[in-house]
N, CA, C and O atoms as a CHARMM CRD file, in Angstrom:
* protein
*
  392
    1    1 MET  N    105.30300  71.16800  92.53600 PROA 1      0.00000
    2    1 MET  CA   106.21700  70.37000  91.74600 PROA 1      0.00000
    3    1 MET  C    107.64600  70.77100  92.14000 PROA 1      0.00000
    4    1 MET  O    107.95500  71.95600  92.26100 PROA 1      0.00000
    5    2 THR  N    108.49400  69.78600  92.33300 PROA 2      0.00000
    6    2 THR  CA   109.88900  70.07200  92.67800 PROA 2      0.00000
    7    2 THR  C    110.69900  70.38500  91.42000 PROA 2      0.00000
    8    2 THR  O    110.26500  70.12800  90.29800 PROA 2      0.00000
    9    3 GLN  N    111.86500  70.93600  91.63800 PROA 3      0.00000
   10    3 GLN  CA   112.76800  71.19900  90.51400 PROA 3      0.00000
   11    3 GLN  C    113.13100  69.89200  89.81800 PROA 3      0.00000
   12    3 GLN  O    113.22400  69.84800  88.59100 PROA 3      0.00000
   13    4 GLN  N    113.33300  68.84600  90.57700 PROA 4      0.00000
   14    4 GLN  CA   113.69300  67.55000  90.00400 PROA 4      0.00000
   15    4 GLN  C    112.56500  67.01000  89.13200 PROA 4      0.00000
   16    4 GLN  O    112.81400  66.49100  88.04400 PROA 4      0.00000
   17    5 GLN  N    111.33300  67.12800  89.60000 PROA 5      0.00000
   18    5 GLN  CA   110.19000  66.64600  88.83000 PROA 5      0.00000
   19    5 GLN  C    110.05600  67.41900  87.51500 PROA 5      0.00000
   20    5 GLN  O    109.81900  66.82700  86.46100 PROA 5      0.00000
   21    6 LEU  N    110.20900  68.73000  87.58400 PROA 6      0.00000
   22    6 LEU  CA   110.13100  69.53900  86.36600 PROA 6      0.00000
   23    6 LEU  C    111.26600  69.18300  85.41900 PROA 6      0.00000
   24    6 LEU  O    111.05200  69.04000  84.21500 PROA 6      0.00000
   25    7 ALA  N    112.46700  69.03900  85.95600 PROA 7      0.00000
   26    7 ALA  CA   113.62200  68.68100  85.12800 PROA 7      0.00000
   27    7 ALA  C    113.38900  67.34700  84.42700 PROA 7      0.00000
   28    7 ALA  O    113.70500  67.20000  83.24700 PROA 7      0.00000
   29    8 ASP  N    112.84200  66.38200  85.14600 PROA 8      0.00000
   30    8 ASP  CA   112.56000  65.07800  84.54500 PROA 8      0.00000
   31    8 ASP  C    111.55000  65.19600  83.40000 PROA 8      0.00000
   32    8 ASP  O    111.70600  64.56000  82.35700 PROA 8      0.00000
   33    9 LEU  N    110.52200  66.00800  83.60400 PROA 9      0.00000
   34    9 LEU  CA   109.50700  66.18000  82.56300 PROA 9      0.00000
   35    9 LEU  C    110.06100  66.89600  81.33500 PROA 9      0.00000
   36    9 LEU  O    109.66500  66.60700  80.20600 PROA 9      0.00000
   37   10 VAL  N    110.97700  67.82800  81.56400 PROA 10     0.00000
   38   10 VAL  CA   111.54400  68.60700  80.46500 PROA 10     0.00000
   39   10 VAL  C    112.71800  67.87000  79.81500 PROA 10     0.00000
   40   10 VAL  O    113.05900  68.13100  78.66200 PROA 10     0.00000
   41   11 GLY  N    113.33000  66.94900  80.56000 PROA 11     0.00000
   42   11 GLY  CA   114.44500  66.17700  80.01900 PROA 11     0.00000
   43   11 GLY  C    115.80100  66.83200  80.21800 PROA 11     0.00000
   44   11 GLY  O    116.69900  66.68200  79.39000 PROA 11     0.00000
   45   12 ILE  N    115.94800  67.56800  81.33300 PROA 12     0.00000
   46   12 ILE  CA   117.22700  68.20400  81.66200 PROA 12     0.00000
   47   12 ILE  C    117.56400  67.91700  83.11700 PROA 12     0.00000
   48   12 ILE  O    116.75500  67.32900  83.83500 PROA 12     0.00000
   49   13 LYS  N    118.73200  68.31800  83.55200 PROA 13     0.00000
   50   13 LYS  CA   119.14800  68.13000  84.94500 PROA 13     0.00000
   51   13 LYS  C    118.51000  69.20800  85.81100 PROA 13     0.00000
   52   13 LYS  O    118.25800  70.31900  85.34500 PROA 13     0.00000
   53   14 PHE  N    118.24700  68.87400  87.08400 PROA 14     0.00000
   54   14 PHE  CA   117.59100  69.83300  87.95800 PROA 14     0.00000
   55   14 PHE  C    118.45400  71.06300  88.20900 PROA 14     0.00000
   56   14 PHE  O    117.93100  72.13100  88.52800 PROA 14     0.00000
   57   15 GLN  N    119.77800  70.92400  88.06700 PROA 15     0.00000
   58   15 GLN  CA   120.65900  72.07600  88.24500 PROA 15     0.00000
   59   15 GLN  C    120.35600  73.15800  87.20900 PROA 15     0.00000
   60   15 GLN  O    120.47500  74.35100  87.48900 PROA 15     0.00000
   61   16 GLN  N    119.96300  72.72500  86.01000 PROA 16     0.00000
   62   16 GLN  CA   119.62000  73.69000  84.97000 PROA 16     0.00000
   63   16 GLN  C    118.35200  74.43900  85.34200 PROA 16     0.00000
   64   16 GLN  O    118.24800  75.64300  85.10800 PROA 16     0.00000
   65   17 ILE  N    117.39100  73.73800  85.91800 PROA 17     0.00000
   66   17 ILE  CA   116.16400  74.39300  86.39000 PROA 17     0.00000
   67   17 ILE  C    116.52700  75.42500  87.45300 PROA 17     0.00000
   68   17 ILE  O    115.97700  76.52700  87.46200 PROA 17     0.00000
   69   18 GLN  N    117.45000  75.07500  88.35100 PROA 18     0.00000
   70   18 GLN  CA   117.88800  76.02100  89.37700 PROA 18     0.00000
   71   18 GLN  C    118.48900  77.26700  88.74000 PROA 18     0.00000
   72   18 GLN  O    118.22500  78.38200  89.18900 PROA 18     0.00000
   73   19 LYS  N    119.28400  77.08900  87.71200 PROA 19     0.00000
   74   19 LYS  CA   119.92100  78.22700  87.04500 PROA 19     0.00000
   75   19 LYS  C    118.87300  79.10600  86.36600 PROA 19     0.00000
   76   19 LYS  O    119.00900  80.33000  86.35800 PROA 19     0.00000
   77   20 TYR  N    117.83000  78.49900  85.79600 PROA 20     0.00000
   78   20 TYR  CA   116.74700  79.28300  85.22100 PROA 20     0.00000
   79   20 TYR  C    116.03100  80.06700  86.32300 PROA 20     0.00000
   80   20 TYR  O    115.72800  81.25100  86.17500 PROA 20     0.00000
   81   21 GLU  N    115.77000  79.36900  87.43000 PROA 21     0.00000
   82   21 GLU  CA   114.99400  79.95700  88.51800 PROA 21     0.00000
   83   21 GLU  C    115.72400  81.13500  89.16400 PROA 21     0.00000
   84   21 GLU  O    115.09800  82.12500  89.54400 PROA 21     0.00000
   85   22 THR  N    117.02300  81.02600  89.28400 PROA 22     0.00000
   86   22 THR  CA   117.79800  82.10600  89.91600 PROA 22     0.00000
   87   22 THR  C    118.17500  83.20200  88.93700 PROA 22     0.00000
   88   22 THR  O    118.66800  84.25500  89.34100 PROA 22     0.00000
   89   23 GLY  N    117.94900  82.96500  87.65400 PROA 23     0.00000
   90   23 GLY  CA   118.29800  83.96400  86.65600 PROA 23     0.00000
   91   23 GLY  C    119.73600  83.87800  86.18600 PROA 23     0.00000
   92   23 GLY  O    120.19400  84.75000  85.44800 PROA 23     0.00000
   93   24 MET  N    120.46400  82.83800  86.59900 PROA 24     0.00000
   94   24 MET  CA   121.84500  82.67800  86.15700 PROA 24     0.00000
   95   24 MET  C    121.90300  82.35900  84.65900 PROA 24     0.00000
   96   24 MET  O    122.82100  82.79200  83.96200 PROA 24     0.00000
   97   25 ASN  N    120.91900  81.60000  84.17200 PROA 25     0.00000
   98   25 ASN  CA   120.83600  81.26300  82.74900 PROA 25     0.00000
   99   25 ASN  C    119.50200  81.75600  82.19800 PROA 25     0.00000
  100   25 ASN  O    118.48000  81.72800  82.88300 PROA 25     0.00000
  101   26 ARG  N    119.53600  82.20400  80.96000 PROA 26     0.00000
  102   26 ARG  CA   118.30500  82.61200  80.29900 PROA 26     0.00000
  103   26 ARG  C    117.57000  81.37800  79.77800 PROA 26     0.00000
  104   26 ARG  O    118.17700  80.35500  79.46400 PROA 26     0.00000
  105   27 VAL  N    116.26800  81.50500  79.69800 PROA 27     0.00000
  106   27 VAL  CA   115.43700  80.42100  79.19100 PROA 27     0.00000
  107   27 VAL  C    115.17100  80.69100  77.71400 PROA 27     0.00000
  108   27 VAL  O    114.60600  81.72700  77.36500 PROA 27     0.00000
  109   28 SER  N    115.57300  79.77300  76.85400 PROA 28     0.00000
  110   28 SER  CA   115.33400  79.93600  75.42100 PROA 28     0.00000
  111   28 SER  C    113.84900  79.74000  75.12600 PROA 28     0.00000
  112   28 SER  O    113.11200  79.19300  75.94600 PROA 28     0.00000
  113   29 ALA  N    113.42700  80.18200  73.97300 PROA 29     0.00000
  114   29 ALA  CA   112.02400  80.04100  73.57300 PROA 29     0.00000
  115   29 ALA  C    111.61900  78.56600  73.52100 PROA 29     0.00000
  116   29 ALA  O    110.52600  78.20200  73.95500 PROA 29     0.00000
  117   30 SER  N    112.49400  77.73200  72.99400 PROA 30     0.00000
  118   30 SER  CA   112.15400  76.30800  72.90000 PROA 30     0.00000
  119   30 SER  C    112.07100  75.65500  74.27500 PROA 30     0.00000
  120   30 SER  O    111.23200  74.78300  74.50200 PROA 30     0.00000
  121   31 ARG  N    112.93900  76.07600  75.19100 PROA 31     0.00000
  122   31 ARG  CA   112.89400  75.52100  76.54900 PROA 31     0.00000
  123   31 ARG  C    111.64400  76.02700  77.27500 PROA 31     0.00000
  124   31 ARG  O    111.02700  75.28100  78.03500 PROA 31     0.00000
  125   32 LEU  N    111.27000  77.28300  77.04800 PROA 32     0.00000
  126   32 LEU  CA   110.05300  77.82600  77.64000 PROA 32     0.00000
  127   32 LEU  C    108.84300  77.03800  77.15300 PROA 32     0.00000
  128   32 LEU  O    107.90900  76.77700  77.91200 PROA 32     0.00000
  129   33 TRP  N    108.87400  76.66600  75.88400 PROA 33     0.00000
  130   33 TRP  CA   107.80600  75.83400  75.32300 PROA 33     0.00000
  131   33 TRP  C    107.75200  74.48300  76.04800 PROA 33     0.00000
  132   33 TRP  O    106.67500  74.01800  76.42100 PROA 33     0.00000
  133   34 ASP  N    108.92300  73.85600  76.24600 PROA 34     0.00000
  134   34 ASP  CA   108.98300  72.57000  76.94800 PROA 34     0.00000
  135   34 ASP  C    108.44300  72.69300  78.37300 PROA 34     0.00000
  136   34 ASP  O    107.69000  71.83900  78.84200 PROA 34     0.00000
  137   35 ILE  N    108.83900  73.76100  79.04600 PROA 35     0.00000
  138   35 ILE  CA   108.40700  73.96600  80.43600 PROA 35     0.00000
  139   35 ILE  C    106.90100  74.20100  80.48900 PROA 35     0.00000
  140   35 ILE  O    106.21900  73.68300  81.37400 PROA 35     0.00000
  141   36 SER  N    106.38600  74.97900  79.54800 PROA 36     0.00000
  142   36 SER  CA   104.94200  75.24500  79.54600 PROA 36     0.00000
  143   36 SER  C    104.15500  73.95400  79.32000 PROA 36     0.00000
  144   36 SER  O    103.09700  73.75300  79.91700 PROA 36     0.00000
  145   37 ARG  N    104.66900  73.09100  78.46500 PROA 37     0.00000
  146   37 ARG  CA   103.99600  71.81000  78.22500 PROA 37     0.00000
  147   37 ARG  C    104.06400  70.92500  79.47300 PROA 37     0.00000
  148   37 ARG  O    103.09100  70.25100  79.81100 PROA 37     0.00000
  149   38 ALA  N    105.21100  70.92800  80.15400 PROA 38     0.00000
  150   38 ALA  CA   105.36200  70.11600  81.36400 PROA 38     0.00000
  151   38 ALA  C    104.42200  70.59700  82.47000 PROA 38     0.00000
  152   38 ALA  O    103.92300  69.79800  83.26200 PROA 38     0.00000
  153   39 LEU  N    104.18600  71.90700  82.51700 PROA 39     0.00000
  154   39 LEU  CA   103.30800  72.47500  83.53600 PROA 39     0.00000
  155   39 LEU  C    101.85100  72.55000  83.08300 PROA 39     0.00000
  156   39 LEU  O    100.97100  72.95400  83.84400 PROA 39     0.00000
  157   40 ASP  N    101.61100  72.15100  81.82800 PROA 40     0.00000
  158   40 ASP  CA   100.27200  72.15900  81.24500 PROA 40     0.00000
  159   40 ASP  C     99.64900  73.55600  81.25300 PROA 40     0.00000
  160   40 ASP  O     98.48900  73.73900  81.62100 PROA 40     0.00000
  161   41 VAL  N    100.44900  74.52700  80.84100 PROA 41     0.00000
  162   41 VAL  CA    99.98500  75.90800  80.67800 PROA 41     0.00000
  163   41 VAL  C    100.45700  76.40700  79.31700 PROA 41     0.00000
  164   41 VAL  O    101.45100  75.90500  78.79100 PROA 41     0.00000
  165   42 PRO  N     99.76500  77.38400  78.73800 PROA 42     0.00000
  166   42 PRO  CA   100.24500  77.93600  77.46500 PROA 42     0.00000
  167   42 PRO  C    101.49300  78.78000  77.70400 PROA 42     0.00000
  168   42 PRO  O    101.65100  79.32400  78.79700 PROA 42     0.00000
  169   43 PRO  N    102.37600  78.90800  76.73200 PROA 43     0.00000
  170   43 PRO  CA   103.57000  79.74100  76.90900 PROA 43     0.00000
  171   43 PRO  C    103.23000  81.17400  77.31400 PROA 43     0.00000
  172   43 PRO  O    104.00900  81.81800  78.01700 PROA 43     0.00000
  173   44 SER  N    102.09300  81.67100  76.88600 PROA 44     0.00000
  174   44 SER  CA   101.68600  83.03700  77.24200 PROA 44     0.00000
  175   44 SER  C    101.47600  83.20000  78.74700 PROA 44     0.00000
  176   44 SER  O    101.47900  84.32400  79.25000 PROA 44     0.00000
  177   45 PHE  N    101.29300  82.10000  79.46900 PROA 45     0.00000
  178   45 PHE  CA   101.12100  82.14000  80.92900 PROA 45     0.00000
  179   45 PHE  C    102.27300  82.89100  81.59100 PROA 45     0.00000
  180   45 PHE  O    102.06400  83.61900  82.56200 PROA 45     0.00000
  181   46 PHE  N    103.48300  82.71700  81.07200 PROA 46     0.00000
  182   46 PHE  CA   104.66600  83.32400  81.67000 PROA 46     0.00000
  183   46 PHE  C    104.76100  84.81800  81.39800 PROA 46     0.00000
  184   46 PHE  O    105.62000  85.49700  81.95900 PROA 46     0.00000
  185   47 PHE  N    103.89300  85.33100  80.54900 PROA 47     0.00000
  186   47 PHE  CA   103.93100  86.74000  80.17800 PROA 47     0.00000
  187   47 PHE  C    102.67400  87.49600  80.59000 PROA 47     0.00000
  188   47 PHE  O    102.51900  88.67100  80.25700 PROA 47     0.00000
  189   48 GLU  N    101.77400  86.82700  81.31600 PROA 48     0.00000
  190   48 GLU  CA   100.54200  87.47700  81.74300 PROA 48     0.00000
  191   48 GLU  C    100.86900  88.69600  82.60200 PROA 48     0.00000
  192   48 GLU  O    101.72300  88.64500  83.48700 PROA 48     0.00000
  193   49 GLY  N    100.17900  89.77500  82.32100 PROA 49     0.00000
  194   49 GLY  CA   100.36300  90.98900  83.09600 PROA 49     0.00000
  195   49 GLY  C    101.45500  91.90100  82.57500 PROA 49     0.00000
  196   49 GLY  O    101.59100  93.02800  83.05100 PROA 49     0.00000
  197   50 LEU  N    102.24000  91.43800  81.60500 PROA 50     0.00000
  198   50 LEU  CA   103.27900  92.29300  81.03100 PROA 50     0.00000
  199   50 LEU  C    102.66900  93.20400  79.98800 PROA 50     0.00000
  200   50 LEU  O    101.68700  92.85100  79.33400 PROA 50     0.00000
  201   51 GLN  N    103.25900  94.38300  79.83700 PROA 51     0.00000
  202   51 GLN  CA   102.78800  95.34000  78.85400 PROA 51     0.00000
  203   51 GLN  C    103.87500  95.57800  77.82300 PROA 51     0.00000
  204   51 GLN  O    105.06000  95.40900  78.10700 PROA 51     0.00000
  205   52 ASP  N    103.46300  95.97500  76.61400 PROA 52     0.00000
  206   52 ASP  CA   104.43000  96.44500  75.62600 PROA 52     0.00000
  207   52 ASP  C    105.00900  97.75000  76.12600 PROA 52     0.00000
  208   52 ASP  O    104.33300  98.49100  76.84000 PROA 52     0.00000
  209   53 ASP  N    106.25400  98.04800  75.76400 PROA 53     0.00000
  210   53 ASP  CA   106.87600  99.30000  76.17600 PROA 53     0.00000
  211   53 ASP  C    106.04000 100.50000  75.75000 PROA 53     0.00000
  212   53 ASP  O    105.98500 101.49700  76.47100 PROA 53     0.00000
  213   54 ALA  N    105.39500 100.42500  74.60400 PROA 54     0.00000
  214   54 ALA  CA   104.57900 101.53100  74.11200 PROA 54     0.00000
  215   54 ALA  C    103.36800 101.76300  75.00600 PROA 54     0.00000
  216   54 ALA  O    102.87300 102.88500  75.10700 PROA 54     0.00000
  217   55 ASP  N    102.88900 100.69700  75.65900 PROA 55     0.00000
  218   55 ASP  CA   101.71300 100.81100  76.52300 PROA 55     0.00000
  219   55 ASP  C    102.06800 101.08600  77.97400 PROA 55     0.00000
  220   55 ASP  O    101.19000 101.38800  78.78200 PROA 55     0.00000
  221   56 ALA  N    103.34500 100.98500  78.31000 PROA 56     0.00000
  222   56 ALA  CA   103.77000 101.13900  79.70400 PROA 56     0.00000
  223   56 ALA  C    103.65000 102.59300  80.13100 PROA 56     0.00000
  224   56 ALA  O    103.90300 103.50100  79.33900 PROA 56     0.00000
  225   57 PRO  N    103.26300 102.81600  81.38900 PROA 57     0.00000
  226   57 PRO  CA   103.18900 104.19100  81.87900 PROA 57     0.00000
  227   57 PRO  C    104.57400 104.83100  81.90100 PROA 57     0.00000
  228   57 PRO  O    105.58600 104.14000  82.01700 PROA 57     0.00000
  229   58 ALA  N    104.60600 106.15000  81.78900 PROA 58     0.00000
  230   58 ALA  CA   105.88200 106.87600  81.75500 PROA 58     0.00000
  231   58 ALA  C    106.68200 106.63100  83.02800 PROA 58     0.00000
  232   58 ALA  O    107.90300 106.48000  82.97700 PROA 58     0.00000
  233   59 GLU  N    106.00800 106.59200  84.15200 PROA 59     0.00000
  234   59 GLU  CA   106.69900 106.38100  85.42500 PROA 59     0.00000
  235   59 GLU  C    106.48100 104.95400  85.87500 PROA 59     0.00000
  236   59 GLU  O    105.34300 104.54600  86.10800 PROA 59     0.00000
  237   60 GLN  N    107.55000 104.18900  86.00200 PROA 60     0.00000
  238   60 GLN  CA   107.45300 102.76600  86.34500 PROA 60     0.00000
  239   60 GLN  C    107.69300 102.57200  87.84300 PROA 60     0.00000
  240   60 GLN  O    108.82000 102.30500  88.25900 PROA 60     0.00000
  241   61 ASP  N    106.65300 102.70300  88.64300 PROA 61     0.00000
  242   61 ASP  CA   106.77500 102.50100  90.08000 PROA 61     0.00000
  243   61 ASP  C    106.46200 101.05900  90.45600 PROA 61     0.00000
  244   61 ASP  O    106.47200 100.71400  91.63700 PROA 61     0.00000
  245   62 ASP  N    106.18500 100.21800  89.47300 PROA 62     0.00000
  246   62 ASP  CA   105.85000  98.82400  89.72700 PROA 62     0.00000
  247   62 ASP  C    107.01400  98.13600  90.42300 PROA 62     0.00000
  248   62 ASP  O    108.14300  98.18700  89.93500 PROA 62     0.00000
  249   63 ILE  N    106.75700  97.50700  91.53200 PROA 63     0.00000
  250   63 ILE  CA   107.81000  96.86900  92.34000 PROA 63     0.00000
  251   63 ILE  C    108.55400  95.78400  91.56500 PROA 63     0.00000
  252   63 ILE  O    109.72900  95.53000  91.83200 PROA 63     0.00000
  253   64 MET  N    107.88300  95.14300  90.61100 PROA 64     0.00000
  254   64 MET  CA   108.52500  94.07500  89.85600 PROA 64     0.00000
  255   64 MET  C    109.55300  94.60100  88.86100 PROA 64     0.00000
  256   64 MET  O    110.32600  93.81600  88.31200 PROA 64     0.00000
  257   65 ASN  N    109.58100  95.87800  88.62100 PROA 65     0.00000
  258   65 ASN  CA   110.53500  96.46900  87.69500 PROA 65     0.00000
  259   65 ASN  C    111.77200  97.01100  88.39600 PROA 65     0.00000
  260   65 ASN  O    112.65200  97.58100  87.75100 PROA 65     0.00000
  261   66 LYS  N    111.84500  96.83900  89.69100 PROA 66     0.00000
  262   66 LYS  CA   112.97600  97.37600  90.44600 PROA 66     0.00000
  263   66 LYS  C    114.11500  96.36200  90.49800 PROA 66     0.00000
  264   66 LYS  O    113.89400  95.16000  90.64100 PROA 66     0.00000
  265   67 LYS  N    115.32100  96.87000  90.38000 PROA 67     0.00000
  266   67 LYS  CA   116.51200  96.01900  90.43200 PROA 67     0.00000
  267   67 LYS  C    116.59100  95.27700  91.77000 PROA 67     0.00000
  268   67 LYS  O    116.99000  94.11400  91.82800 PROA 67     0.00000
  269   68 GLU  N    116.20900  95.96300  92.82500 PROA 68     0.00000
  270   68 GLU  CA   116.24100  95.36700  94.16300 PROA 68     0.00000
  271   68 GLU  C    115.34500  94.13200  94.24000 PROA 68     0.00000
  272   68 GLU  O    115.69700  93.15100  94.89600 PROA 68     0.00000
  273   69 THR  N    114.19700  94.17500  93.57900 PROA 69     0.00000
  274   69 THR  CA   113.27600  93.04500  93.59000 PROA 69     0.00000
  275   69 THR  C    113.90600  91.83400  92.91400 PROA 69     0.00000
  276   69 THR  O    113.84600  90.72400  93.44300 PROA 69     0.00000
  277   70 LEU  N    114.50400  92.04200  91.75800 PROA 70     0.00000
  278   70 LEU  CA   115.15100  90.94600  91.04300 PROA 70     0.00000
  279   70 LEU  C    116.29800  90.36000  91.86300 PROA 70     0.00000
  280   70 LEU  O    116.46100  89.14200  91.93000 PROA 70     0.00000
  281   71 GLU  N    117.08100  91.22000  92.47900 PROA 71     0.00000
  282   71 GLU  CA   118.19800  90.75400  93.30500 PROA 71     0.00000
  283   71 GLU  C    117.68100  89.95400  94.50200 PROA 71     0.00000
  284   71 GLU  O    118.24800  88.91900  94.85300 PROA 71     0.00000
  285   72 LEU  N    116.61100  90.43300  95.12000 PROA 72     0.00000
  286   72 LEU  CA   116.01800  89.73000  96.25300 PROA 72     0.00000
  287   72 LEU  C    115.50700  88.36000  95.83600 PROA 72     0.00000
  288   72 LEU  O    115.71600  87.38300  96.55500 PROA 72     0.00000
  289   73 LEU  N    114.84200  88.26800  94.68800 PROA 73     0.00000
  290   73 LEU  CA   114.32900  86.98200  94.20100 PROA 73     0.00000
  291   73 LEU  C    115.45700  86.00700  93.89300 PROA 73     0.00000
  292   73 LEU  O    115.38000  84.82700  94.23600 PROA 73     0.00000
  293   74 ARG  N    116.49700  86.50400  93.24900 PROA 74     0.00000
  294   74 ARG  CA   117.62900  85.62200  92.93700 PROA 74     0.00000
  295   74 ARG  C    118.26700  85.08900  94.20800 PROA 74     0.00000
  296   74 ARG  O    118.59200  83.90500  94.29800 PROA 74     0.00000
  297   75 THR  N    118.44400  85.95600  95.18500 PROA 75     0.00000
  298   75 THR  CA   119.05400  85.54900  96.45000 PROA 75     0.00000
  299   75 THR  C    118.14800  84.56500  97.18300 PROA 75     0.00000
  300   75 THR  O    118.61700  83.57100  97.73700 PROA 75     0.00000
  301   76 TYR  N    116.86100  84.84600  97.18100 PROA 76     0.00000
  302   76 TYR  CA   115.88000  83.98500  97.84500 PROA 76     0.00000
  303   76 TYR  C    115.94900  82.55200  97.31200 PROA 76     0.00000
  304   76 TYR  O    115.91700  81.59500  98.08500 PROA 76     0.00000
  305   77 TYR  N    116.04300  82.41100  95.98700 PROA 77     0.00000
  306   77 TYR  CA   116.06300  81.07000  95.39600 PROA 77     0.00000
  307   77 TYR  C    117.41800  80.38100  95.52000 PROA 77     0.00000
  308   77 TYR  O    117.55800  79.21700  95.14600 PROA 77     0.00000
  309   78 MET  N    118.40400  81.08300  96.03700 PROA 78     0.00000
  310   78 MET  CA   119.68700  80.44400  96.31700 PROA 78     0.00000
  311   78 MET  C    119.68600  79.78300  97.69900 PROA 78     0.00000
  312   78 MET  O    120.58200  79.00200  98.01900 PROA 78     0.00000
  313   79 ILE  N    118.67800  80.10100  98.51200 PROA 79     0.00000
  314   79 ILE  CA   118.53300  79.51600  99.84500 PROA 79     0.00000
  315   79 ILE  C    117.97600  78.10200  99.69000 PROA 79     0.00000
  316   79 ILE  O    117.08100  77.88300  98.87400 PROA 79     0.00000
  317   80 PRO  N    118.49100  77.13600 100.46000 PROA 80     0.00000
  318   80 PRO  CA   117.94300  75.77500 100.38200 PROA 80     0.00000
  319   80 PRO  C    116.42700  75.77500 100.61100 PROA 80     0.00000
  320   80 PRO  O    115.90900  76.57300 101.39200 PROA 80     0.00000
  321   81 GLU  N    115.73400  74.88100  99.92900 PROA 81     0.00000
  322   81 GLU  CA   114.26900  74.88700  99.90300 PROA 81     0.00000
  323   81 GLU  C    113.63100  74.84500 101.29100 PROA 81     0.00000
  324   81 GLU  O    112.66300  75.56300 101.53700 PROA 81     0.00000
  325   82 SER  N    114.14800  74.02500 102.19900 PROA 82     0.00000
  326   82 SER  CA   113.54000  73.93000 103.53300 PROA 82     0.00000
  327   82 SER  C    113.66300  75.24900 104.29400 PROA 82     0.00000
  328   82 SER  O    112.72600  75.66200 104.97700 PROA 82     0.00000
  329   83 GLN  N    114.80300  75.90200 104.18000 PROA 83     0.00000
  330   83 GLN  CA   114.98900  77.19400 104.83900 PROA 83     0.00000
  331   83 GLN  C    114.19600  78.28200 104.13200 PROA 83     0.00000
  332   83 GLN  O    113.71700  79.22100 104.76900 PROA 83     0.00000
  333   84 ARG  N    114.05700  78.15700 102.81200 PROA 84     0.00000
  334   84 ARG  CA   113.31600  79.13500 102.03400 PROA 84     0.00000
  335   84 ARG  C    111.85800  79.18300 102.48300 PROA 84     0.00000
  336   84 ARG  O    111.27300  80.26300 102.56600 PROA 84     0.00000
  337   85 LYS  N    111.26800  78.02400 102.77200 PROA 85     0.00000
  338   85 LYS  CA   109.88400  77.99100 103.23600 PROA 85     0.00000
  339   85 LYS  C    109.76000  78.70700 104.57000 PROA 85     0.00000
  340   85 LYS  O    108.79800  79.44300 104.78900 PROA 85     0.00000
  341   86 ARG  N    110.70600  78.50600 105.45100 PROA 86     0.00000
  342   86 ARG  CA   110.66200  79.19700 106.75200 PROA 86     0.00000
  343   86 ARG  C    110.75700  80.71200 106.57400 PROA 86     0.00000
  344   86 ARG  O    110.04000  81.47500 107.22100 PROA 86     0.00000
  345   87 LEU  N    111.65200  81.12600 105.68800 PROA 87     0.00000
  346   87 LEU  CA   111.81500  82.55000 105.42500 PROA 87     0.00000
  347   87 LEU  C    110.53900  83.13400 104.81900 PROA 87     0.00000
  348   87 LEU  O    110.12900  84.24100 105.17100 PROA 87     0.00000
  349   88 PHE  N    109.92500  82.40000 103.92400 PROA 88     0.00000
  350   88 PHE  CA   108.67900  82.84100 103.31100 PROA 88     0.00000
  351   88 PHE  C    107.58900  83.00300 104.36100 PROA 88     0.00000
  352   88 PHE  O    106.87300  84.00500 104.37000 PROA 88     0.00000
  353   89 ASP  N    107.46200  82.01000 105.25400 PROA 89     0.00000
  354   89 ASP  CA   106.45900  82.07900 106.31300 PROA 89     0.00000
  355   89 ASP  C    106.71300  83.27400 107.22800 PROA 89     0.00000
  356   89 ASP  O    105.77200  83.95300 107.64100 PROA 89     0.00000
  357   90 LEU  N    107.97700  83.53100 107.54400 PROA 90     0.00000
  358   90 LEU  CA   108.34400  84.67200 108.37500 PROA 90     0.00000
  359   90 LEU  C    107.98500  85.98000 107.67200 PROA 90     0.00000
  360   90 LEU  O    107.40300  86.87400 108.28600 PROA 90     0.00000
  361   91 ALA  N    108.32400  86.09500 106.40500 PROA 91     0.00000
  362   91 ALA  CA   108.03700  87.31100 105.64200 PROA 91     0.00000
  363   91 ALA  C    106.53100  87.54300 105.56500 PROA 91     0.00000
  364   91 ALA  O    106.06500  88.67500 105.70100 PROA 91     0.00000
  365   92 ARG  N    105.78200  86.48600 105.34900 PROA 92     0.00000
  366   92 ARG  CA   104.32000  86.61000 105.28100 PROA 92     0.00000
  367   92 ARG  C    103.77600  87.09100 106.62300 PROA 92     0.00000
  368   92 ARG  O    102.91300  87.96900 106.66200 PROA 92     0.00000
  369   93 ALA  N    104.27300  86.52300 107.72700 PROA 93     0.00000
  370   93 ALA  CA   103.80200  86.93300 109.05500 PROA 93     0.00000
  371   93 ALA  C    104.15700  88.39500 109.32500 PROA 93     0.00000
  372   93 ALA  O    103.33700  89.14400 109.85600 PROA 93     0.00000
  373   94 LEU  N    105.36500  88.79900 108.96600 PROA 94     0.00000
  374   94 LEU  CA   105.78300  90.18500 109.17300 PROA 94     0.00000
  375   94 LEU  C    104.96500  91.13600 108.32000 PROA 94     0.00000
  376   94 LEU  O    104.62000  92.23200 108.76200 PROA 94     0.00000
  377   95 GLY  N    104.65500  90.72700 107.10900 PROA 95     0.00000
  378   95 GLY  CA   103.86000  91.55700 106.20600 PROA 95     0.00000
  379   95 GLY  C    102.43200  91.76400 106.69600 PROA 95     0.00000
  380   95 GLY  O    101.81700  92.78800 106.39900 PROA 95     0.00000
  381   96 GLN  N    101.90600  90.80600 107.43800 PROA 96     0.00000
  382   96 GLN  CA   100.53700  90.92100 107.94400 PROA 96     0.00000
  383   96 GLN  C    100.45700  91.82100 109.16400 PROA 96     0.00000
  384   96 GLN  O     99.36900  92.26700 109.52700 PROA 96     0.00000
  385   97 THR  N    101.58700  92.09600 109.80500 PROA 97     0.00000
  386   97 THR  CA   101.56900  92.93900 110.99600 PROA 97     0.00000
  387   97 THR  C    101.68600  94.41400 110.66000 PROA 97     0.00000
  388   97 THR  O    101.50500  95.26800 111.52800 PROA 97     0.00000
  389   98 VAL  N    101.98900  94.71900 109.39500 PROA 98     0.00000
  390   98 VAL  CA   102.17000  96.12100 108.99400 PROA 98     0.00000
  391   98 VAL  C    100.83500  96.80900 108.83600 PROA 98     0.00000
  392   98 VAL  O    100.78600  97.99300 108.50300 PROA 98     0.00000
């Protein structure tokens, strides 16, 4: 699904979807509900695999908790979609050679 298609289903401009995707804007609970309905998934889908702080291990070596990972994702989604696919394919190929 493209950003435009999702935006149309949710009833907002695609630029807003881009801002959510890059982390420039936070997603409100009501907007998350709208997005989950548009994608036909429960809102809990976006939280699968997350733990409560009380249940989290003392040492957080999880790559998704690193600042560098978030920065990389934000930068990645700022790349135009056609170039982003090429970069993804390159990264996947490089990752398979390790």
